[in-house]
N, C-alpha and C positions, 0 to 999 in steps of 0.2 A: 894705951895699947901700943906695944912695940911695933914699929912700922914694918919690919921684916916679917914678923909673925902675921900681921894683918895682910900683907901682900900674898903670903902663901895661902892663907885661908880663902882670900878672894879668888885667887887664880885657880885653885884646885876645886873648891867646893861652892863657889858663889852661886853658880847657876842652879844648884840643887838644894843647898842647905840654908843660904842666907834668908830665904823666905820666912822661916819660922823660928830658927834657933839663933841666928846671929843678929844682934841689934847694932847697926852701924853708927859710929860716932858722927854727929852732925858736922863737925869740922872736916871730917874725911869726905863726907858726901859733897861738901862745898869745895873741896880741893880738886880742881880740874886736872892738875898734873898727876895726882895719884891715879885718877881714873884713866888717864891716857896711858900710863904704864900698865894698868890692868888690861886695857883694850889691846895693847900691842902683843899680849901673850894669849889672846883668845882668837878663835876662828871668827871670820867676819859674820857668819850666821849668828853666832852667840852674841857678838857685839850688837847686832841689829835687834836681837830679842831683848837685850837689856834696855833698849831704848823705849820699850813699851811700859816700863815700870812707872815712870813719872816724867813730868815735863822737864825737870832738872836734868835727869839722866838723858833724856832725848836731846837736850841742848848740848850736853857733853859729847854724845855720840856724833851729832851733826858737826860740831867743831873738830872732833877727831877725824872724821872723814875728809874734812876740808884740808887737813894737813897731809894727807896721803898723796903721793905722786901718782900712784896707780891703784885702782880698786879692782880686785879680782872677785867677781860674783859667781864663779863656777862652783864654789862650795855652798852656795846659798840658793839652791834650786830644789823644790819650787819656792818662789818668793811668797811668803805668807803676808798678804797685805792686811795688817790690822790698822785700818784707817780710823784711828781714834783721834781725839784732840791732841793726845800726847805725841803721836807719830806722824801726823799729816805733813807737818813742816819739813821733817827730815826726808820723807819719801819724795816730796815735791822737789827738794834740792837735788837728791840723788838722781831722779829721772831727768832733771834738766841739765845736770853737769857731768854725769858719768856715762860715757859712751858705752861702756861694757854692759850696763844694766839693760840696754835696749836689746841685747841678745837673749834675754831671758825667754824661756819657752813656756813656762807654766806659772800661773797666778791663781791662788786660791784665796778668796776673800774671807776674812774672819770678822768682817765688820757687820754690824747690824743694819746700819743706814749708810747708803752710798750717796754722796753729794756730787754736784757738777765738777768740783775740784778733783774728786776721785776718778771720775770718768776721763777728765782731761789728762790726768797722770797715766791712766791705763792706755790711752790712745797713743802714747809715745812708744809703747812696746810693740813695735811693728812686726817683730818676729814671734809674737805670742802664738802658741799652738793649743794651749789648754787654759780655759777660763771657767772657774767654778764660782757662781754667784748665788748658790742655793740658800734660800731663807732670807735673802736681803730685802730691805725696804728701799725702793728707789725714790730718792728725794729731789729729783730734778726733772725738767721737762723734756729736754732734747738730747737724751743720752745716745740716740741713734747716730749723731755726728761722731761721737767717739768710736762707736763700733765700726764705722765706715773705714777706719784706719787699720782694723785688725783683719786684714785680708788673708792671713796665713792660718787663721784659727781652724783647728781640726776637731777639738773636743769642747763642747759647751754644755754647762749645767745651769738651767734656769728653773729648777724646781722650787716651787713655793715663793717665787718673787712677786711682790705686790707693790702698788704705788703707795705713797705716803697718805693720800687722801682718797676716799671713795669717789669723790666728785671728779677725780682725774682718770677714772676707769677707761673711758673711750679713748682719750688722748694717749693714755699709757699703752694700750694695746696697739694703737696706731704706730707709736714709736717702736714697739716690739716688732711690728711688721716691717718697718723701714730697716731695723737692725738686722733681722734675719735675711733680708734681701742681699746684704753685703757678704754673707758667708758662702762662698762658692766651693769651699774645700772641706766642709764639715764631714767627719767620719763618725762622730758620736754625738748624740743629742738627747738630753734628759729634760722633760717638760711635763709638769703635773697640772698646770692651770691652778686657778683659785676662784674665790668668789668674785674677783675683779678681772680675771682673765678667762675668756670663754673659748679662745682658740681659733678665732677667724684670722688671726695673724699667721697661722700655719701655711696658708696658701702661698706665702712669699718664700717658704723654705726651699732651698735648692737641695734636692735629694740625690743628685748625681753620684756623689761619692759616699753617701751615708751607709755605714755598715752596722751601726748599733743605734737602736731607738728604744728609749724607755719613756713610756707615756701613759697617762691616765685617761682612758676613753670616756669614762662616766663623769668626769669633771670638766670635760671639754665638749665642744660641738662634735658630735659623732661623725657627721659627714666629712668634716675637715680632717679628722683623724684617719678615716678610711682612705681619703684621697692622698694623704701624705704617705701612708703605707704602700699604696698602689704605685706611687711614683718612685719607690725605693727599689732599684733594680739590683743593688749589691748587698742587700740586707743579710747579715749573718747572726745578729743578736737582737731578738725582739722580746721586750719585757712590758707586760701590761700591769701597771701599778694600781694599787687600790688605796686611794687617799683617805677615805673616811669610812671604812668597813661597808662599802656599798656593794650592791649586787649588780650582775650584768646578765642580760638576756642571751641565751644560746644563739639566737638569730644574729645578734650583733657580733658575737665572737666569730661566727662562721664568716661573716662579711669582712671582719678585720683581718682574718687569716688568709685572704685571697692574695697571696704574694705572686709577683711576676716570675720569680725564679725560686722555686721551692727547694731545689737541691743545694743552694748556698747556705740556708739557715742551719746554724750550729747550736744555738741556744734559744729555747722558748720558755718563757716564764708567764704563767697566768696567776696573778696574785689575788684573785677573787675567791672567797670562801663559799659564796652562793652564786650558782649559775641557774637562772630560771628557765623553765620549759625543757629541762633535760629529758623528761619522760617522752617527749615527742621528737626532740632533736638531738638527743645524746649520741645516737649512732652516727648521725651525719657529722657531728662535731668531731668524733673520734676518727672518722674517715678522713676528714679535712686535716687533722693533725698528723695522721699516718703518712701523708704526702711528703712530709719533711724527713726524708729517709736518712739524711746525714746528721741528724741531731746527735750531739754528744752531751747535752745538758738539758734536762727537763725539770721544770718546777710546776707542780700542780697542787693547789691548796683547797680545792673543792672536794670534800669527802664523798659526796654523792656521786660525783663524776668518776672519782678513783674507784669506787666500789662497782660502778657500772661497767667499766672496762675490765678485761681480764689482765691482771697485772703482769702475768708471765708473758703476755704478748709483747710487752715493752721490749724485752730482749730480742724477740723475733723481728720486730719492725725497726728497731734502732740498735743494730749490732755494735755501733761505735760509742754507745753511751758510757760515760765515766762519771757523770755527776747527776744525782737524783735528789730532789726535794719533793716530798709527797706526804699527804694525809694518811694516817694509818687507823685501822680499827680491827676489831676481832675478825671481821669478815675477810679482810685481805692480808692479815698479818702473816699467815703461812706462805702465801704467794710472794710477799715481799721478802721474806727470809730466803725463799728459794731463789728469788732474783739476785739477792746479795751473794749467795753461795756460788751462783753460776756466773755472776758478772765480775767486772774488773774495775770497781768503783774507787775513785780517788776522793770524791766528795759525797757525803751522805747527810741529808737533813730529814728528820722524821717529826711529824706533828701529830700528836695523839689527841683524838677528839672524843673517844668513848671509853676512857679509863681502861685501856687495853695494855696489860703488862706482858702479854705473851711474846710480843715481838722483841721487847727489850731483854727478857729472860733468854729467848732464843739467840739473841745477838751476842750476849755477854757470857752466858753460862754453857755454851755448847763446845767449849774448849777450842773454838776456831780462832785463829789469829788473822786479823785483817791488816796485812802488811801494807797494802796500797792506800788505805784510807788516810788522807792527810787532813781533811776537814770534816767535822762531825757536828751536827745540830740535833739536839734532843729537846723537844718542846711539849709541855703539858704531860710529861711522864712523871710517875711517882715510883720510887723503889726504896727498899730497905737498905740500911747501911752496909749489910753484909754483901750486897751486890756491888757496892762501890769498890770493894777490894779487887775486883776482876778487871776494872777498866784499863789499867796500865798494861796488863797482859794482852787484852783483846785488841788494843789499838797502840802498838808500840811505836809507831811512827807518826802519831797525831801531832799536828802543828796548830790547828785552829779548832776552837770549841765555842759553840753557841748554845746556851742553855736557858730554859725558862720553865715555869710551872708553879701554880699556886699551892701545891701540896708538898713541894720540896722543902727540906729542912736544912738548917746549917750543919747539923750532925751528919746528914747524908753526904753533903758536899765535902766536908772535912775528912770523911772516911776514905775518900779517894787518895791513893798513894801520892806523896809529895813529888815523886819522880814524874808523875803524870802532869802535874802543874808546871814543874820546872822546865819541861821541854816545849811548852806552849809558846807560840809566837803571837797568836791572836786569841783574845778572849772576849766574849760577849755575854753579859748577864741581862736577860730580858725580864719580863714581868714575873715577880715572885711575891709571896706574902711577906711583908717586911717584918712581921712578928715571928715568923717561922725561920726566915733567913735574915738574921740581924746584921747590922753593919759591922759588928765585931768579927763575925764569921767571914764576911766578905773581905775584911781588912786582913785577916790571917791568910786567906787564900792568895790575895794580891802579894803578900810578903813572900810567898813561895814561887811566884812567877818571875824568876830572875832573868829569863830570856824573852820576856814579853816585849813585842814591838808595837802592838796596837791593842787598846782597851776600849770597849764600848759599854756604857751603863745607860741603856735607853729608857729604863723604867724605874730607876733607883737613884735617888739623890747621891751625889758624891759628897762625902763628909770630909771635914778637916783632917781626921785621922787617916782616911784613905789617901788624901792628897799627900800627906807627909810620907806615907809608905811608898807611894809611886816615886816621889822625888828621891827618897833615900835608898830604896831597894831595887827598883826597876831601871837599871842603868842603860838598858838597850831600848827602852820605850821611846817611841817617836810620836805617836798620835793617840789622843784621848778624846773620845766622844762622850759627852755628858748630856743629861736632860736639863731643861730650863728650870726645873724645880731645885736644882743644886744651889745652895746658898753658902758659899765658902767665905771665910773671912778675907778681906781685901788683900792682905799680905800674901796668903796662900794662893789666892786666885791669880795674882800677878806672877807668883813663882811658877805656877803651872803654865801660864800663858807664855812665859819667856823660856821655859824648859822644853815644853812639848808643843806639837801642833794641836791646838785645842779647838774642838768643833762642838756645836750644839746639834743634837739629832732633830730632824724635822718631824 
């Protein structure tokens, strides 16, 4: 292969195409000087992503970094720590020898297992404000020592973190308690608990500055969760997560919603589909929610509760509302359509539970144009292909789409105008019948999404064909969320990992 031609191919297309279509010569892989010339023409972030491919490339990247007089990390934020066997050595050297990297503000771990070495490296990032360790297995005993150095942390995600061994449960939660005690400036905290974490570590959480709390009450000690919420005097965003399709008692919800300052809350999300004892406590629960007069975002997924309240009252009690996620049925569909006509919504997510098409027909076929709606979620709806033709007209400024439904077909989705898909920046495909919506159809849709910045496939395996389409067609794509059932060939998986920010859904 001619060297000049090879250099052009590497420099322009390497990050996206080399994965599946370019077979690199072994002599060139082993030629460090060739790679140094390639690195010098790439952004630092792209160089770092290449280091994930193999131990050999990681060594080349490390040697290349050592030759630089100055390393500018400003283009590589957030730093995606993929702490694998291939990249640990490089990150360790960078953190020990590059003063600039200590200024990094955000770290998102893409690692499955975190070791003591990883925590030691993170402890050097004294200016860190964002740390996301969701879904990680903690493989060391005294990680609280590392957390003690992160005194500037403002946003922490510890959802679904577990110890390596069940026998370490008590010691693990004790370390969590010691860790939480160090964070005096937390503004955002996500915590779900697990079979190994009961939540008694929460009494060490400093809630003075906390403004956003996402928590799963039914997976944790309820009394601890209630105490945390009551200590939050600045809470603006409260989200109750539902980890395993659990139910919650209305009495518990009423207790959980006893905030100190009800006027500050802007967003309330209740992720439970079943709320028990609504027949006796439903009115009291609704009265409690109505106290949050400044809400601009409401998410309610319990159909029985939505039917119990008069939906048109939502506009009366919450005049600033611009985001709504709600269960729908034939009973409340007319009221919801009225609410949409009278409101000024930017975000709308509808979850259908009783095969109700009336609301979708009314939404799309009434010749109304929803200029303000930027984000749309349609879940468990079924419609004919003829209805798909009206989506682009009804939502001309849509940027984000989340869709699911076990009766949807590939023909229905492909009947939507390609202009509709071309303008999307965020796309989420949820649970669908894999026989009705085949991978070929999804792949064709992805090929139309030329302006996509984030993709989430939470209930559908990502195929090799889809991965190639993302690499070759979606030039603006930054983040891909996939389910753990995705089994890509190693070459394509490495290509995705070095091209995009790759995450597994929890």
